[in-house]
C-alpha positions as CSV (number, residue, x, y, z in Angstrom):
1,M,27.3,147.2,8.2
2,E,29.0,144.8,10.5
3,A,30.7,147.5,12.6
4,V,34.2,146.4,11.4
5,G,36.2,149.7,11.3
6,S,39.7,148.3,11.7
7,A,41.8,147.9,8.6
8,R,43.7,145.0,10.2
9,A,40.4,143.3,10.9
10,I,39.2,143.7,7.3
11,A,42.6,142.4,6.1
12,R,42.2,139.3,8.2
13,R,38.8,138.6,6.8
14,T,40.1,138.7,3.2
15,E,42.1,135.6,4.3
16,A,39.5,133.7,6.3
17,H,36.0,134.9,5.4
18,D,34.5,133.4,2.2
19,A,32.5,136.6,1.3
20,Y,35.5,138.8,1.7
21,R,37.7,136.3,-0.2
22,W,35.1,136.3,-3.0
23,I,35.1,140.1,-3.2
24,C,38.9,140.1,-3.4
25,G,39.0,137.3,-6.0
26,G,41.2,135.2,-3.6
27,V,43.9,137.9,-3.4
28,T,44.8,139.1,0.1
29,V,44.9,142.9,0.7
30,H,47.5,144.5,3.1
31,Y,45.9,146.5,5.9
32,H,48.1,149.5,5.0
33,T,46.4,149.6,1.6
34,L,43.0,149.6,3.2
35,A,43.9,152.2,5.8
36,D,45.5,154.5,3.1
37,F,42.5,154.1,0.8
38,R,40.1,155.1,3.6
39,S,42.2,158.1,4.7
40,E,43.1,159.5,1.3
41,Q,39.9,159.1,-0.8
42,E,37.7,161.8,0.8
43,A,36.8,163.4,-2.5
44,L,35.9,160.0,-3.9
45,F,33.6,159.2,-1.0
46,D,32.0,162.7,-1.2
47,G,31.3,162.1,-4.9
48,L,29.7,158.7,-4.2
49,L,27.5,160.3,-1.6
50,T,26.4,162.9,-4.2
51,D,25.7,160.0,-6.7
52,S,23.6,158.1,-4.1
53,V,21.5,161.2,-3.4
54,A,21.1,161.9,-7.1
55,T,20.0,158.3,-7.8
56,L,17.3,158.5,-5.1
57,L,16.2,161.9,-6.3
58,A,15.8,160.6,-9.8
59,A,13.8,157.6,-8.5
60,G,11.5,159.9,-6.6
61,A,12.4,158.4,-3.2
62,V,13.9,161.7,-2.0
63,T,12.0,164.9,-2.4
64,L,14.0,167.3,-0.2
65,K,10.7,168.8,1.1
66,R,11.9,168.5,4.7
67,V,15.4,167.8,6.0
68,A,16.5,167.2,9.6
69,Q,20.0,168.1,10.8
70,D,21.7,166.8,14.0
71,G,25.2,166.6,15.4
72,M,26.7,163.5,16.9
73,R,29.9,163.7,19.0
74,V,32.2,160.8,18.2
75,R,35.2,159.9,20.5
76,G,38.5,160.8,18.8
77,S,41.6,158.8,18.6
78,A,43.5,160.8,21.3
79,G,43.9,160.2,25.0
80,A,43.1,162.9,27.6
81,A,46.8,162.7,28.8
82,S,48.0,163.8,25.3
83,F,46.7,167.4,25.8
84,R,49.5,169.7,26.8
85,R,49.9,173.5,27.4
86,R,52.2,175.6,25.3
87,G,55.2,175.4,27.6
88,T,55.1,171.6,27.7
89,L,54.6,171.5,23.9
90,E,57.7,173.7,23.3
91,R,59.8,171.4,25.6
92,C,58.5,168.3,23.7
93,L,59.4,170.0,20.4
94,E,63.0,170.6,21.7
95,E,63.3,167.0,22.8
96,A,62.1,165.8,19.4
97,E,64.7,168.0,17.6
98,A,67.4,166.7,20.0
99,Q,66.4,163.1,19.1
100,V,66.8,163.9,15.4
101,K,70.3,165.2,16.0
102,A,71.2,162.3,18.3
103,L,70.1,159.8,15.7
104,K,72.1,161.5,12.9
105,Q,75.1,161.6,15.1
106,Q,74.8,157.8,16.0
107,V,74.6,156.9,12.3
108,E,77.6,159.0,11.4
109,E,79.7,157.5,14.3
110,D,78.7,153.9,13.6
111,P,77.0,153.4,10.2
112,G,76.6,149.7,10.9
113,A,74.8,150.0,14.3
114,L,71.4,150.0,12.6
115,T,70.1,148.3,9.6
116,R,68.6,150.4,6.8
117,R,65.1,149.4,7.9
118,Q,65.7,150.2,11.5
119,Q,67.1,153.6,10.7
120,A,64.2,154.4,8.4
121,A,61.7,153.4,11.0
122,R,63.3,155.5,13.8
123,E,63.6,158.5,11.5
124,R,60.0,158.2,10.5
125,A,58.8,157.9,14.1
126,I,60.8,160.9,15.3
127,R,59.8,163.0,12.2
128,E,56.1,162.1,12.7
129,R,56.3,163.0,16.4
130,Q,57.9,166.3,15.6
131,E,55.2,167.1,13.0
132,R,52.4,166.2,15.5
133,I,53.9,168.6,18.1
134,E,54.2,171.4,15.6
135,R,50.5,170.9,14.6
136,A,49.6,170.9,18.3
137,L,51.3,174.3,18.8
138,Q,49.4,175.7,15.8
139,R,46.1,174.3,17.1
140,Q,46.8,175.5,20.6
141,E,46.5,179.1,19.4
142,E,43.1,178.3,17.8
143,L,41.8,176.6,20.9
144,A,42.9,179.6,23.1
145,E,40.7,181.9,21.0
146,L,37.9,179.4,20.8
147,K,37.7,178.7,24.5
148,R,38.6,182.3,25.4
149,K,41.6,181.2,27.5
150,S,45.1,182.6,27.8
151,P,47.4,181.3,25.1
152,D,49.5,179.6,27.8
153,E,46.5,177.9,29.4
154,A,44.8,176.3,26.4
155,R,45.8,172.7,25.8
156,A,46.2,170.8,22.5
157,S,46.8,167.1,21.8
158,T,50.1,165.7,20.6
159,T,48.3,162.7,19.3
160,D,45.5,164.4,17.2
161,A,45.9,168.2,17.2
162,E,42.5,168.8,15.7
163,A,40.6,166.8,18.3
164,T,38.7,168.9,20.8
165,V,37.6,168.1,24.3
166,M,33.8,168.1,24.1
167,K,30.9,167.3,26.5
168,M,29.6,163.8,25.5
169,G,26.2,162.3,25.7
170,D,26.9,160.7,29.1
171,G,27.9,164.0,30.6
172,G,31.7,163.3,30.5
173,F,34.3,165.3,28.7
174,R,36.5,163.6,26.1
175,P,38.5,164.3,22.9
176,A,36.0,164.1,20.1
177,Y,34.8,165.4,16.7
178,N,31.3,166.7,15.9
179,A,29.8,164.8,13.0
180,Q,26.9,166.6,11.4
181,F,24.2,164.6,9.4
182,A,21.4,166.1,7.2
183,T,18.6,163.6,6.5
184,D,15.6,163.7,4.3
185,T,12.7,163.1,6.7
186,A,10.4,161.3,4.2
187,S,13.0,158.7,3.2
188,Q,15.6,158.8,5.9
189,V,18.3,159.2,3.2
190,I,21.4,161.1,4.3
191,V,21.8,164.1,2.0
192,G,24.7,165.9,3.7
193,V,27.6,165.2,6.0
194,E,30.2,167.4,7.7
195,V,32.7,167.1,10.5
196,T,33.6,170.0,12.8
197,T,36.0,170.5,15.7
198,A,33.5,172.6,17.6
199,G,31.8,171.1,20.6
200,S,28.7,173.2,20.0
201,D,26.2,173.0,17.1
202,M,25.8,176.8,17.0
203,G,26.8,178.1,13.6
204,Q,26.6,174.7,11.8
205,L,23.2,175.2,10.1
206,I,24.2,177.3,7.1
207,P,27.3,175.4,6.1
208,L,25.4,172.1,5.9
209,L,22.4,173.8,4.2
210,D,24.6,175.2,1.5
211,Q,26.4,171.8,1.1
212,V,23.0,170.0,0.6
213,A,21.9,172.6,-1.9
214,E,25.1,172.2,-3.9
215,R,25.1,168.4,-3.7
216,A,21.4,167.9,-4.6
217,G,21.0,170.9,-7.0
218,A,18.0,172.1,-4.9
219,T,17.5,173.7,-1.5
220,P,15.1,171.8,0.9
221,E,11.8,173.6,1.5
222,E,12.0,173.1,5.3
223,W,15.0,172.6,7.7
224,L,14.5,171.1,11.1
225,V,17.1,171.5,13.9
226,D,17.2,171.3,17.7
227,G,17.7,174.2,20.1
228,G,21.5,174.2,19.8
229,Y,21.4,175.6,16.2
230,P,19.2,178.7,15.8
231,A,21.7,181.6,16.3
232,H,20.0,184.8,15.0
233,D,22.6,185.3,12.3
234,Q,22.0,181.8,11.0
235,L,18.3,182.3,10.9
236,E,18.8,185.5,8.9
237,Q,21.1,183.8,6.4
238,A,18.6,181.0,6.0
239,A,15.7,183.4,5.3
240,G,14.8,183.2,1.6
241,K,16.5,179.8,1.2
242,T,14.4,177.6,3.5
243,V,12.0,177.6,6.3
244,V,13.7,176.8,9.6
245,Y,11.9,174.9,12.4
246,A,13.8,175.1,15.7
247,P,12.5,175.4,19.3
248,V,12.3,178.9,20.8
249,P,14.2,179.4,24.1
250,K,11.9,179.4,27.2
251,P,11.7,182.9,28.7
252,K,12.6,183.4,32.3
253,S,9.2,184.9,33.1
254,E,6.1,182.8,32.6
255,T,4.2,185.9,31.7
256,V,6.3,186.4,28.6
257,D,5.0,184.9,25.3
258,P,8.1,183.1,23.8
259,H,6.5,183.3,20.3
260,A,5.9,187.0,20.3
261,P,8.5,189.1,18.4
262,K,10.9,191.0,20.6
263,P,12.2,194.6,20.2
264,G,15.3,194.4,18.0
265,D,14.3,191.2,16.3
266,S,15.1,191.1,12.5
267,P,12.2,190.0,10.3
268,A,13.7,186.5,9.9
269,V,13.9,186.1,13.7
270,A,10.5,187.5,14.3
271,D,9.0,185.1,11.7
272,W,10.7,182.2,13.3
273,R,9.3,183.0,16.8
274,E,5.8,183.3,15.4
275,R,6.1,180.2,13.2
276,M,7.1,178.0,16.1
277,G,3.9,178.9,17.9
278,T,1.6,177.6,15.2
279,E,-0.2,174.3,15.1
280,A,1.6,173.4,11.9
281,A,5.0,173.7,13.6
282,K,3.8,171.4,16.4
283,D,3.0,168.7,13.8
284,I,6.2,169.2,11.7
285,Y,8.9,169.7,14.3
286,P,8.6,166.2,16.0
287,Q,9.8,164.7,12.7
288,R,13.3,166.0,13.5
289,A,13.8,163.6,16.4
290,S,12.2,160.6,14.7
291,T,14.6,161.1,11.8
292,A,17.8,162.3,13.2
293,E,17.9,160.1,16.3
294,C,17.2,157.0,14.2
295,V,20.1,157.9,11.8
296,N,22.5,158.5,14.7
297,A,21.5,155.2,16.4
298,L,22.1,153.3,13.2
299,A,25.5,154.9,12.8
300,R,26.5,153.9,16.3
301,A,25.2,150.4,15.7
302,R,27.5,150.2,12.7
303,G,30.6,151.1,14.8
304,L,30.6,154.9,14.8
305,T,31.4,155.1,18.5
306,R,35.2,155.8,18.4
307,L,37.3,157.0,15.5
308,R,40.3,155.1,14.3
309,V,41.8,157.9,12.2
310,R,43.3,161.3,13.2
311,G,42.8,164.7,11.7
312,K,39.7,166.4,10.4
313,S,40.2,165.5,6.7
314,R,40.6,161.8,7.6
315,V,37.7,161.8,10.1
316,R,35.5,162.7,7.1
317,S,35.7,159.0,6.4
318,V,32.5,159.2,8.4
319,L,31.1,159.5,4.9
320,L,31.4,155.7,4.7
321,H,28.6,155.4,7.2
322,A,26.4,157.7,5.1
323,L,27.2,155.6,2.0
324,V,26.3,152.3,3.7
325,H,23.1,153.9,5.2
326,N,22.0,155.3,1.8
327,L,22.8,151.9,0.1
328,M,20.4,150.2,2.5
329,R,17.8,152.8,2.0
330,C,18.2,152.4,-1.8
331,I,17.6,148.7,-1.5
332,R,14.4,149.4,0.3
333,L,13.1,152.4,-1.6
334,A,14.5,152.0,-5.2
335,P,15.9,148.5,-5.7
336,E,15.3,148.8,-9.4
337,S,18.2,151.4,-9.5
338,L,20.5,148.6,-8.3
339,G,19.0,145.9,-10.6
340,L,17.3,144.2,-7.6
341,G,13.6,144.3,-8.8
342,T,10.9,146.7,-8.0
343,A,10.1,148.5,-4.7
344,L,7.1,147.5,-2.8
345,P,4.2,149.9,-3.2
346,E,4.4,150.9,0.5
347,A,8.2,151.2,0.6
348,A,8.2,154.9,-0.4
349,G,6.2,155.8,2.6
350,S,8.0,153.5,5.0
351,L,10.7,154.5,7.4
352,A,11.6,150.9,8.4
C-alpha cells in the first residue's frame, strides 16, 4: 500500500515504525527472512488470491459477468549491459569455471588464507554466477527462436536469464516482464494474475481465461481485451466458453467493412467481427479501459514500477499487489466479511 517493496526497508521499519513494531510484537525480522518469504511462497499467495475472490463471490460483490484483461510491462531487475551473445556467454562460463578451480587451489595451498566465512561467501558468489550464466545459455536458445534470430545473435542476460527486452510505455526498450491482470468490471476486483516473458499480449487470452475459470469455479460471461490479444486461434478456443469483445483491425481500404466476415473466417472469428459492429459492443467495450487502466495505475502507485526479484517464479510475487488491491476492495464492498461492519448501500455499484 505504501509502495515499500524492499525487504531491507521493511526490516528497518520493524525497528523504528510503531505500526510495524506492533505487527511484529516488538521482535525484529531479518531482511533475508522477508525476502525469502516473498520469493518462496508463490503457492501460498496464489491460494490467498483464490480465497479473496471466493470471499467476494460469496458476498455477491463479484459476479464474473464481465472481466477485463490487460498486460502491464514491468521493468526487470537486469541491466541492458548484462545481455550477451552465445560466444560471450561461453567465455564467461569458462572464466567462472576457472575461478572455481583457482579458489580450490588457493584453499589447498594455504588453508589459513581465508576464514571459513570468507571462503563460503566466495564459493557461493562464484557458484551463483556460474548458475546464472548456464541459465542464460539455455534461455538464449529460447530467445533465438522467439525473436527469429540466429542462435549466435540472440542475447540473454547473465543477471536475470528470464527477463526479456520489451518495448515499454514510453517507447523505449528495456529488460522487463509482462504482468497480466484479469479484473471484474463491476467491482474492480482482480480475479486472475499471470506473468509472462513475452513482450506481446498475443496468445495470453486463453491461459488467463482458464486460470480464472479454475480459480473462481465459473467462467466469466464476457471477456474484454485490447487489440493486442485477438489472435484467431484464441478466439476459436474461447468460443463456447465466453463472449470476447476486442477491437477489429482497421482495413487498409476505407471501402471495406471491418465487421463483415471474410472468406476463410471460422464461425468464431466471423461472429467476433459482426459482434464488434453492434451498438451493444459500443456500450460494453469502453468498460475495458475504465477497469484495466485503473487497476494498472493503482499497481504502479503502490510501487509496481521496477521488480526487485529475478526469475519468472519469483516475479509472480506480483500477486502481492493483487492481494492488497482485493483487500481494499473487500473493505469497500464487503466489510462484514472482515468484521468491519456493513457495506454502504451504494458501495456495490461504486468503482471508487
